[in-house]
N, C-alpha and C positions, 0 to 999 in steps of 0.2 A: 633811158638807154636805151641807145639806137646798137642794132643788131645790122652783122652785111648782110646785103642779099643770099647768100650761099647760107649760110646757119638759117637763115629762117625759110628760108625754101624748103632745108634738113629736118628741122624743126614742124613742119608743117608738116610730111611729108609721111613721118612714123607720127606724130598726132590723127592721123588720116588711116592713119595704118594701124595701132591702137584698137579707133576707134569700129574697123570695120571691121578687125576681129571678135569682138567685143557681142560687133551687132549676129559674125558669124557664131560664134560658138555660141550664144544665149543663156553665163550662167546667171541662177538668182541671186547670186554673190557679187560683188570686184571688188579685189583687193587697190588701197591707193596709197602707197606713201605704208606703209602696211598694216595698214587699217581694214577692216570690211564696213564696207559703203554699199549702199545698194545702187545695183545694179542702169537705175537711169541718172543716178547724182554724179556715176560713172564715168558716161557716154557728155554728161554732161560739158564738165569738169573738161575733157578731150574734145569737145566742138567751140567749147570758147577757148583754149588752146589757139584749135583752127583758124577764130571768125582772126584774137588777137593777130595770129601772124601773114593772116588775107590786108587787114589793113594795115600791119607794118609793113612789109612787102609794092601796099600802097602808097607809105608814105616814103617812104624810100626810094620806087622808082618819077613820082612826082616832083621831089628833091632833087633829083640826078639829073633831072627834065629843066628844071629855072636853073642851075647851076650853069648846064650848059646851052641856054638860051643867054645869058650873062654874061661866059664866054666868049661869045658870036660877037659881040659890041662893040 
């Protein structure tokens, strides 16, 4: 599923905020989807989301550049 560029940026910023807040707050237990999980698993989840957003952003950017070069011909 392809997401739009602004949506990827917003989700990435929110994920970074959740990750940063968790490091700042430093709880012993975090809640994800209403269940208690280890704080390192919580951080790993949000880090995965950030990684996926960065990857998706790069893919969108590459596809945009390819489409622009094809339209110039």
